[in-house]
Structure formats: structure tokens, C-alpha cells
C-alpha positions in Angstrom: -21.7 -31.1 -21.3 -22.0 -27.9 -23.4 -18.2 -27.9 -24.2 -17.2 -31.5 -24.8 -13.5 -30.8 -24.8 -13.7 -29.4 -21.3 -13.2 -31.6 -18.2 -12.9 -35.3 -17.5 -14.7 -37.7 -15.3 -13.9 -41.0 -13.5 -15.4 -43.1 -10.8 -15.4 -46.6 -9.4 -18.3 -48.3 -7.5 -17.7 -50.9 -4.9 -19.1 -54.4 -5.0 -22.0 -53.4 -2.8 -23.4 -51.3 -5.6 -22.7 -53.7 -8.5 -24.7 -56.6 -9.8 -21.7 -58.9 -9.7 -20.5 -58.0 -6.2 -17.2 -56.8 -7.7 -16.1 -53.2 -8.3 -16.6 -51.5 -11.7 -14.5 -48.6 -12.9 -15.3 -46.0 -15.5 -13.0 -43.3 -17.0 -14.1 -40.5 -19.4 -11.2 -38.3 -20.5 -12.7 -35.4 -22.4 -9.8 -34.8 -24.8 -10.9 -33.8 -28.3 -11.4 -36.2 -31.2 -8.5 -35.4 -33.5 -6.6 -36.9 -36.4 -4.1 -38.2 -35.6 -5.8 -39.5 -32.5 -4.7 -38.8 -29.0 -5.7 -42.2 -27.7 -4.9 -45.6 -29.3 -6.7 -48.7 -28.1 -4.2 -51.4 -27.4 -3.4 -54.6 -25.6 0.2 -55.4 -24.5 0.9 -59.0 -23.9 4.1 -60.8 -22.9 5.2 -63.5 -20.4 5.4 -60.8 -17.7 2.4 -58.6 -18.5 -1.1 -58.7 -20.0 -2.8 -55.4 -20.0 -5.5 -53.7 -22.1 -6.6 -50.1 -22.5 -5.5 -47.0 -24.3 -2.0 -45.6 -24.9 -0.6 -42.3 -26.0 1.6 -42.3 -29.1 5.2 -43.0 -28.1 4.4 -44.4 -24.7 5.5 -48.0 -24.1 2.7 -48.6 -21.6 -1.1 -48.4 -21.3 -2.1 -45.1 -19.7 -5.7 -45.9 -18.9 -6.7 -49.6 -18.6 -6.9 -52.8 -16.8 -5.2 -56.2 -16.3 -6.6 -59.4 -14.7 -6.4 -57.9 -11.2 -6.8 -54.1 -11.3 -8.1 -51.2 -13.3 -7.2 -47.5 -13.2 -8.0 -44.2 -14.9 -7.2 -40.5 -14.6 -8.6 -37.0 -14.7 -6.8 -33.7 -14.4 -6.7 -32.1 -10.9 -6.0 -28.4 -11.7 -3.8 -28.0 -8.6 -1.7 -24.8 -8.8 1.8 -25.9 -9.7 3.0 -22.9 -11.7 4.0 -19.4 -10.4 5.5 -16.3 -11.9 8.1 -14.2 -10.2 9.1 -10.6 -10.9 12.9 -10.6 -11.1 15.3 -7.7 -10.3 18.3 -7.9 -12.6 21.5 -6.1 -11.9 21.6 -4.7 -15.5 20.2 -5.3 -18.9 22.6 -8.2 -19.5 20.5 -10.2 -17.0 23.6 -12.1 -15.9 22.8 -11.5 -12.2 19.6 -11.1 -10.1 18.9 -10.0 -6.6 17.5 -12.5 -4.1 17.7 -12.9 -0.3 19.9 -9.8 0.1 22.6 -10.7 -2.5 23.3 -10.9 -6.2 23.0 -14.4 -7.7 24.3 -15.5 -11.1 21.8 -16.5 -13.7 22.4 -19.7 -15.7 22.5 -19.4 -19.5 21.2 -22.2 -21.8 21.5 -21.9 -25.5 18.6 -23.6 -27.4 19.3 -24.6 -31.0 16.4 -25.0 -33.5 17.2 -26.8 -36.8 15.2 -25.6 -39.8 15.1 -27.5 -43.1 16.9 -25.6 -45.8 17.7 -22.7 -43.4 20.6 -21.9 -41.0 20.2 -23.0 -37.4 18.4 -20.6 -35.0 19.9 -20.1 -31.6 18.0 -18.7 -28.6 19.6 -18.0 -25.2 17.4 -18.7 -22.2 18.2 -17.2 -18.8 17.4 -19.3 -15.7 17.1 -18.1 -12.1 16.5 -20.6 -9.3 12.8 -20.0 -9.9 13.1 -21.2 -13.5 13.4 -19.9 -17.0 13.0 -16.1 -17.7 10.6 -14.8 -20.3 12.7 -12.7 -22.8 9.9 -10.2 -23.2 8.6 -9.4 -19.8 11.5 -10.5 -17.6 9.3 -12.8 -15.4 10.6 -16.1 -14.2 8.3 -19.1 -14.2 8.5 -21.9 -11.7 6.6 -24.9 -13.0 6.7 -28.4 -11.5 6.9 -29.9 -15.0 10.3 -28.4 -15.4 11.5 -30.3 -12.4 10.5 -33.9 -13.2 13.2 -36.5 -13.0 11.8 -38.4 -16.0 10.4 -41.2 -13.8 6.8 -40.5 -14.5 6.6 -43.3 -17.1 7.4 -45.8 -14.3 4.0 -45.0 -12.9 2.3 -46.6 -15.9 4.9 -49.4 -16.1 4.0 -50.5 -12.6 0.3 -49.9 -13.0 0.3 -52.2 -16.0 1.7 -54.9 -13.7 -0.2 -54.0 -10.5 -2.1 -56.7 -8.6 -3.4 -54.8 -5.6 -3.8 -51.5 -3.8 -0.2 -51.5 -2.5 1.1 -51.8 -6.1 -1.1 -48.9 -7.1 0.3 -46.7 -4.3 3.8 -47.6 -5.2 3.3 -46.9 -8.9 1.8 -43.5 -8.1 4.9 -42.5 -6.1 6.9 -42.1 -9.4 4.5 -39.5 -10.8 5.3 -35.8 -10.9 3.1 -33.9 -13.4 0.6 -33.0 -14.5 -1.2 -33.9 -11.3 -4.0 -36.4 -11.9 -6.9 -38.0 -10.0 -5.9 -41.7 -10.3 -9.0 -43.8 -9.8 -8.5 -47.5 -8.9 -10.4 -50.7 -8.5 -9.2 -54.3 -7.8 -10.7 -57.8 -8.0 -10.3 -58.2 -4.2 -13.0 -55.5 -3.8 -10.8 -52.4 -3.1 -11.7 -49.1 -4.7 -9.7 -45.9 -4.3 -8.9 -42.4 -5.6 -5.8 -40.4 -5.1 -5.1 -36.9 -6.3 -1.6 -37.6 -7.3 1.5 -35.6 -8.4 4.3 -33.6 -6.9 2.5 -30.7 -5.2 4.3 -27.6 -3.9 4.1 -26.5 -0.3 2.6 -23.0 -0.4 1.0 -20.5 1.8 -2.7 -19.7 1.1 -3.2 -18.1 -2.3 0.6 -18.0 -2.9 1.0 -17.5 -6.7 -2.5 -16.2 -7.3 -0.8 -13.0 -8.3 2.8 -12.1 -9.3 5.4 -13.1 -6.7 8.4 -11.1 -5.5 11.5 -12.8 -6.9 13.8 -11.0 -4.5 12.0 -12.3 -1.3 12.8 -15.8 -0.1 9.5 -15.9 1.7 7.9 -16.1 -1.8 9.9 -19.2 -2.8 8.2 -22.6 -2.6 8.9 -24.0 0.8 9.1 -27.6 -0.2 6.6 -30.3 -1.3 3.4 -31.7 0.2 4.3 -35.1 1.6 3.2 -37.7 -1.0 1.3 -39.6 1.7 -0.7 -36.4 2.5 -2.0 -35.9 -1.1 -5.8 -36.0 -1.1 -7.1 -39.6 -1.3 -9.7 -42.1 -0.2 -9.9 -45.9 -0.1 -13.1 -47.9 0.3 -15.3 -45.1 1.6 -18.6 -46.1 3.3 -20.7 -44.5 0.6 -19.5 -47.3 -1.8 -18.0 -45.3 -4.6 -15.2 -42.8 -5.5 -15.4 -40.1 -8.2 -13.7 -37.1 -9.7 -14.6 -34.5 -12.2 -11.7 -32.0 -12.0 -13.3 -30.4 -8.9 -11.4 -29.4 -5.7 -10.2 -32.9 -4.5 -10.5 -32.4 -0.7 -12.9 -31.0 1.8 -12.5 -27.8 3.9 -10.5 -29.6 6.6 -7.6 -30.4 4.2 -4.6 -28.5 5.7 -2.6 -27.7 2.6 -3.2 -25.1 -0.1 -3.8 -26.6 -3.5 -4.9 -23.7 -5.6 -7.8 -21.2 -5.9 -9.5 -22.2 -9.2 -10.8 -25.7 -9.9 -13.5 -27.0 -12.3 -17.1 -25.9 -11.7 -18.9 -28.3 -9.3 -21.9 -29.2 -11.5 -20.4 -32.4 -13.1 -19.1 -33.7 -9.8 -22.5 -33.1 -8.0 -24.4 -34.8 -10.8 -22.1 -37.8 -10.9 -22.4 -38.3 -7.1 -26.1 -37.9 -7.2 -26.4 -40.7 -9.8 -23.9 -42.9 -8.0 -25.7 -42.4 -4.6 -28.9 -43.9 -6.1 -27.1 -46.8 -8.0 -27.7 -50.4 -6.9 -27.2 -53.6 -8.8 -25.2 -51.6 -11.4 -23.6 -53.1 -14.5 -21.2 -51.7 -17.0 -24.2 -50.4 -19.0 -25.3 -48.5 -15.9 -22.0 -46.6 -15.9 -22.1 -46.0 -19.7 -25.5 -44.4 -19.3 -24.1 -42.1 -16.6 -21.2 -41.2 -18.9 -23.8 -40.0 -21.4 -25.9 -38.2 -18.8 -26.8 -34.7 -20.2 -28.8 -33.3 -17.3 -28.0 -29.7 -16.7 -27.4 -29.3 -13.0 -26.8 -25.6 -13.3 -30.2 -25.0 -14.8 -31.9 -27.0 -12.0 -30.0 -24.9 -9.5 -30.5 -21.4 -10.8 -33.1 -21.3 -13.6 -36.2 -21.0 -11.3 -34.7 -17.9 -9.8 -33.8 -16.4 -13.2 -37.3 -17.1 -14.6 -38.9 -15.4 -11.6 -37.1 -12.3 -12.6 -38.2 -12.5 -16.2 -41.8 -13.2 -15.2 -42.1 -9.6 -13.9 -41.1 -8.2 -17.3 -44.0 -8.2 -19.8 -41.6 -7.8 -22.8 -39.9 -11.1 -22.1 -42.6 -13.1 -20.4 -44.5 -13.4 -23.7 -41.5 -14.6 -25.7 -41.2 -18.1 -27.1 -37.8 -18.4 -25.5 -39.2 -17.7 -22.0 -41.9 -20.3 -22.7 -39.4 -22.9 -23.7 -37.3 -22.4 -20.6 -40.4 -22.7 -18.4 -41.2 -26.2 -19.8 -37.7 -27.4 -20.2 -36.8 -30.7 -18.4 -33.2 -29.5 -17.9 -31.7 -32.0 -20.3 -29.3 -30.9 -23.0 -30.8 -32.9 -25.8 -29.7 -32.2 -29.3 -33.2 -30.7 -30.2 -33.7 -28.9 -26.9 -33.7 -25.2 -28.0 -34.2 -24.2 -24.3 -30.8 -25.7 -23.5 -29.2 -23.4 -26.1 -31.1 -20.4 -24.7 -29.9 -21.1 -21.2 -26.3 -21.5 -22.2 -26.3 -18.3 -24.3 -28.1 -16.5 -21.4 -25.5 -17.6 -18.9 -22.7 -16.4 -21.1 -24.3 -13.0 -21.5 -25.1 -12.8 -17.8 -21.5 -13.4 -16.8 -20.4 -10.7 -19.3 -23.1 -8.2 -18.1 -22.4 -8.8 -14.4 -18.6 -8.9 -14.4 -17.5 -7.3 -17.7 -17.7 -3.7 -16.5 -15.4 -4.3 -13.5 -13.2 -6.9 -15.1 -12.8 -5.8 -18.8 -11.9 -8.6 -21.2 -9.0 -6.6 -22.7 -7.3 -6.6 -19.2 -7.4 -10.5 -19.3 -8.8 -10.7 -15.9 -10.8 -13.9 -15.0 -14.4 -13.6 -13.9 -15.5 -15.2 -10.7 -16.7 -18.7 -11.3 -20.3 -19.9 -11.9 -20.6 -21.1 -8.3 -19.8 -17.7 -6.9 -22.1 -16.0 -9.5 -25.1 -18.2 -8.7 -24.5 -17.7 -5.0 -24.5 -14.0 -5.5 -27.8 -14.1 -7.5 -29.5 -16.4 -5.0 -28.3 -15.1 -1.7 -27.0 -11.5 -2.2 -29.2 -9.9 -5.0 -28.6 -6.5 -3.3 -24.8 -6.7 -3.9 -23.1 -3.7 -5.3 -21.6 -5.9 -8.1 -24.9 -5.7 -9.9 -24.7 -1.9 -10.3 -22.6 -1.4 -13.5 -19.7 0.9 -13.1 -20.0 2.2 -16.6 -23.4 3.7 -16.1 -22.8 6.3 -13.3 -26.3 7.9 -13.7 -28.1 4.7 -13.1 -28.2 2.0 -10.4 -28.8 -1.4 -11.8 -30.3 -4.2 -9.7 -29.9 -7.9 -9.9 -33.2 -8.2 -11.8 -32.0 -5.5 -14.3 -28.9 -7.5 -15.1 -30.8 -10.8 -15.5 -33.4 -9.2 -17.8 -30.9 -7.2 -20.0 -28.6 -10.2 -20.3 -31.6 -12.4 -21.4 -32.6 -9.9 -24.1 -29.0 -9.7 -25.3 -28.8 -13.5 -25.5 -32.0 -13.6 -27.5 -30.8 -10.9 -29.9 -27.5 -12.7 -30.4 -29.2 -16.1 -31.1 -31.7 -14.5 -33.5 -28.8 -12.9 -35.4 -26.9 -16.1 -35.6 -29.7 -18.7 -36.1 -32.8 -16.8 -37.2 -36.2 -16.5 -35.3 -37.1 -19.0 -32.7 -38.9 -22.2 -33.9 -39.7 -25.5 -32.2 
């Protein structure tokens, strides 16, 4: 994992894949190591509960953990639960806004900030039915986290005391945000995974761009029924897993969002779990530490084929290292660093001319980029718009980005050495 603070993983294997015949659950939340710590290992024991795991400061419950009957864990889903609306105010006072053919009154809320040794600071926040309005740009933000009823903590209260799958489902019904993939395992043999939270009912790609705050058709139309959230129980393959990827298949009828985590981690996890038999807790620990670079296996042969036709790079030590690399991101694997730097430069070289960084536009993801290189090398996207007198090809972009990556690494770390 090149960026250890990005992404979380969890999975549970059924008894048919474990050495004991009972499920085993693993959770790997990739939050940063900080002081003070985010997680605190803890056991809570009383006449009515005995649960062990990790808690967040201030929470009177275990957030990830197990009791004598069940275990559970979480990863973030990335579902789109925040939209921005362009608001038409009647005048600069912002006391009224136009929606559905009429003027509606805004709601004013005065926030008070107390400062040590200084007078209180007051800030007036305007609210439309979409949510709070940004004082600078006048956009209203609708965010599900602003609409929680405070019952989310009951999810963990009931999970701490859960004894079976039914208790798990009941506990999840109290959860609003941020939406999480709750993995589950029980001593009776059940395993499950539910992408859980309060998810807005939206038309396809609603909220990908600014929405019209005057048009009721741009409002959220309700909520995805909780029972229809993506989930699976005891699948035939004998395991469940999540790695922040899109949590459903193409037949899922609701729109969840347009940008989820890159697929590489999820694919690698499933590849390892598919091959797992007679697994122990150590088997799953080894998987948590797996550093195989699935992106390199997927795209590097194609990238190297492009470099091989260029004498100026085919003879470099960096090219040689990539050719013999085993695709593992070991601490001493220089080729892993070369690959990661190259991919960064490749993304910038391919997309930066059409989507300038100063315009804060997101690049297409790695999946789309690799697909373009592999299946559509003649695409017009490879021709840079800032060089009107030249027509760049896919191979041109691959080679120039490689050279830039090597220059940058040399400037930062010095000449290549084994």
C-alpha cells in the first residue's frame, strides 16, 4: 500500500475455509498513527456485557471488536451523501430564496465561539431546506451527517451485546453516517457484510456537479430503503470482503455515487481469499501485510513494451529494475518506487493539459487510465492540447512521463543504485 493512510480493508471467511470450522474476521482500518491515538484497545465488562476491541476517545462502546458470540468491523464506503446547490436569494440580505416557484424564508442560526481572554465571536449561518449556506460563495450544502438524529451510537451499543445475525441487522438500523461496510461473523457460522448508512435516493450522477437550488427536481427524493442497502450473507464463495470499492454489482438499481476507491486492493484480497483453505488467524494477518502491487501486474508489461522501443530508456538501470521486479512493494525494492513515481507522472502527463491542477478538477481514476492505455491507445486524450504543432501518441506519453519520473527521483534521491 503506497499510501498507508489511504483506504481500509475488512473480510470474514466462513468455516469451510478455516482450520477450526468456524468463521474468522479481520479488520484493517487505515487511519494514521497519531499521538494522541485514534484507537484505544479496551475491554468492557459488566454483568450485562463482555466485549473486547478498540474504542474511539469519548465513545462508551467498542467500535470494532468481538464478544463471545459475534465479531464485527468497518471500512468506509465512499457513497455520495453530500451535494451542493446554487441558491437564488431575493437580495443581499439572504433572508429569502427562490425554490419551486416561490420565495422561501431562510433560517438564521447564530453560532457563538468563546475565546480565552478575548470577547466572544458570533457568526450568523443561513440555512435553506438544503442545508447551511457558505458565506463566501452562497452555495448551500446538503450532507447526511447534518441530519443524524444522534442514534448512531446505539449501533455500537447493540453490536457490543449482539448474539446473532438478527441482532447485527437491528444494530445497523440505527446508523446514519458516515456510511460504513460493516463486516460480521458469528459462532453459529454466519458471515455477512452490509454497506450501511442512511443513503439518499438520487437519480444517476445527481450531485456530481452543482445542483440548481431553485428546482425541486434537484432535491433529494427520499432515502434508499435500509433493507435495500448493498449486502450479502453466507455467500457460496465462503467469504465476504470490502476495501472501499463500489459495494454492489452492475445490477444494483440505486445510484450510490460516481467515485469509489481504486479496485486493486479489493481484487488482491479476493484473489488471496479465493485460494485460502484451512486458514488460521495468522493466515489473515499475513494477508493484511500483503504488499503485492496488483496495478503493476496489470499494466507494467504494457508500459515496458513501450519503453523497450526507445533506446534512451531501454538501457537505463531503472528500466532493468522494472523488468526483473516481482511486483512486491518491499522496503528495499527500488523498482516499486520507480513504478509509483512513473504512474504519478503518467497521470499528470496524460490528464494535466486538459484538467489543469489550478482548476481543481479530478483526473479520471487509475482503472479508466489503465483501460485507455490497454484498449484505446489511439484515443485523442493522449494528444496534448498544449502542443498544437505536435500529435502525441500513447507511447510518447508513456516514455516522456517515465523520463520525467527518473529525473525527479534523481533530483530527490541521487543516482540509481541497487
